C-alpha positions, 0 to 999 in steps of 0.5 A, a space after each residue: 500500500 502507498 502512504 498518501 501524505 496529503 492531509 485527509 481533511 483536504 480530500 474531496 471525498 465522493 463516497 465511502 465503501 466500508 473501511 475504504 474511502 474514495 476521493 477525487 484526485 487533484 494535482 497533489 495526488 499525482 505523486 502517490 498515484 505514480 508510486 502506486 503504479 510503480 509498486 503494482 506494475 503487473 497491470 502495465 506489463 499485461 496491457 502495454 507490455 512495459 513497466 509504468 513510465 516515469 510520468 504514467 500517473 500524470 498521463 492518466 490524470 490528464 487523459 481526457 477523451 479524444 477531441 470531438 468526443 463529447 463528455 461532461 466530466 472526467 474524474 481520477 478517483 483514489 481509494 484509500 484504506 482506514 490508515 490513509 494508504 492509497 490502495 487503488 484508483 479508477 478513471 471515470 468519465 460521465 456522459 461520454 458520447 451521449 447523456 447518461 453513458 458513463 465510462 470506466 477507463 482504468 480500474 486498478 487495485 493493489 495486487 496485495 488485495 487481489 483475491 480478498 474481495 476488496 476490488 469487488 466491494 470498491 467496484 460495487 460502491 463505485 457503480 452505486 455512486 455513478 448510478 446516483 449521479 446520473 449513469 444509466 449505462 456504464 461502458 469499458 474496454 477489456 484487453 482480450 486474453 486478460 482472463 482475470 479481468 474478463 471474469 471480473 467484469 463478467 461477474 459484475 454484470 457486463 455484456 460484450 458489445 463488440 471487438 475493437 482493434 488492434 489498438 496501440 497501447 504502449 509496446 503492445 497492440 491489443 484487441 479490446 472487447 467493449 463491455 456495457 452494463 445497463 443500470 436502469 433496465 435498458 436493453 443492449 439494443 437500446 444502448 446501441 441505438 444511442 452509442 453508434 461507436 459500440 455497434 459491431 462493424 462500426 469503425 
């Protein structure tokens, strides 16, 4: 776990998850995020074929959607345990491409907590927070062949929409599966009528 020396009273708490808290990152949170990435490089080797680069956290903090892709707000959210240690993060974007479609760009929990149920609990509260703030649909992409990640999102209720790629990600070129979860009872067909980009066969 990574100690975050930022005064906890200054944190912009967005939700609580049992003994964990989630807060919206500011620029002052980038250094501890970099330490978290460097202490847990397995994600980066699996996705990009390399260790996190020295400005990995800054890149993640500034990683807005591409120009021309509408969105309302992007959050980098940190997860801290009861001692204040940074144990994970999520990158979230609201109203991506159309209203009420939220996107998770990255979701990382420290390797030491894998298999403990913490990732599932943090995700459950993250989803609830997104729902309470207007999400009707959540979408994300998972690198094909990452069996643990694929199982995690499948168990969380996500449905495959299409394959996309190959996508250049660091030193690797990956095929992605675009996943979607409806939060208000909508069907995949209804979702695809709203988000043209996720229809099979679209560029």
